[in-house]
N, C-alpha and C positions, 0 to 999 in steps of 0.2 A: 389625475395625478399632477403635482406641481412639477415644473420643470427641474427644479433643484432635486426633488425625490426621485425623478426618472433618471437623471444623471448619476446620482448616488447609486441606485439600483444597477445600472448599466456597468458602472465602474467596478463594482463588487462582483458582478458576474464575469467580468474580464480577468479579475484578480483571482477567482476561485480556481485552484488547481484541479485537473481532472483526478478521478478516482484511479486506484491501481488497476491495471488491466494486464494480466499476464501475456495475453496473446499479443496485444499491442507493443508490449515491452521486449517481445522476442523470446519469451519463456514459454515453451510449448506445454500442452497438457501432458502429464506423465513425468514431467521433470521433477527432480528433487531440489528443494531449497533447504539451507541449513540455518539453524538457529545459532547465532553467534555466542550467546550466553550459555546454552546447554549442550550444543554439539548435535542435538536432535534434528531429524529431518522431517519435512512435510512434503507431500506430493501434490503437485498442481493438478486439480481435477476439473477446472474450468476457468474462464476468463478472470473470474474474481473469487474463486473458492479454492481451498486447499484441504487435504486430508491430513490431520494431525492427531496422533494417538488415537486413531480409529474413528475420528469424528470429522465429518465434513463441516467446514466453517469458514468464516472470512479470515484473512491474514491477521487482522487486528485480534479476532478472538483467539487464533492460534498463539499470538504473542502474549495475550493475557494468561492463557493457560501455561505456557513456558515460564512465564515469570511469576506465576502464582498470584495474579492480581484479580481483584474484584471485577465482575461483569461489567459494571459501569464506569471502570477506570478508563480514562482517555489516553491513548498511547499511539504514537505514529509507528508503524511496524517496520517501515523501510530500513531504518538503521540496524535493526536486530536480526536481519536474515541476509544470506548471500546466496548467489547463484553463480556457479563456476568461478567462485572466488571474489566475485564483485558484489558490493553491498547493493540491495534492492534500491536503495535511496539514489545511489549513483546511476543505476540503469533507469530509474524513473526520470531523474533530471536529464539524462542524454535523450531519452525517448520523446519527452514532452517539451524540452527546451523552452520552459517557462520563465519569464523574467521574475526576478525576486522583488523588485520594487515596480510601482507604477511608472 
């Protein structure tokens, strides 16, 4: 691999933000999170899974279901859910403290 390619790959891996992890974010299994748009709740069932409308799925999929979007629709779920009155995006940013720019 060329040095420029290696450097670009390393820079990209540093910029990629971690996936949502409820446990790391301080949201315990069994906790309820609330959809901002519909007021419905989902229950956290694992570090990266929720139960929503009787279906175990990712938070992204739960967001698609709540917003009536196609399965392939790309959507960031964080702004659409809250836990204890705080947006999951805010909790995520506080947890991972990841820089916005290189």
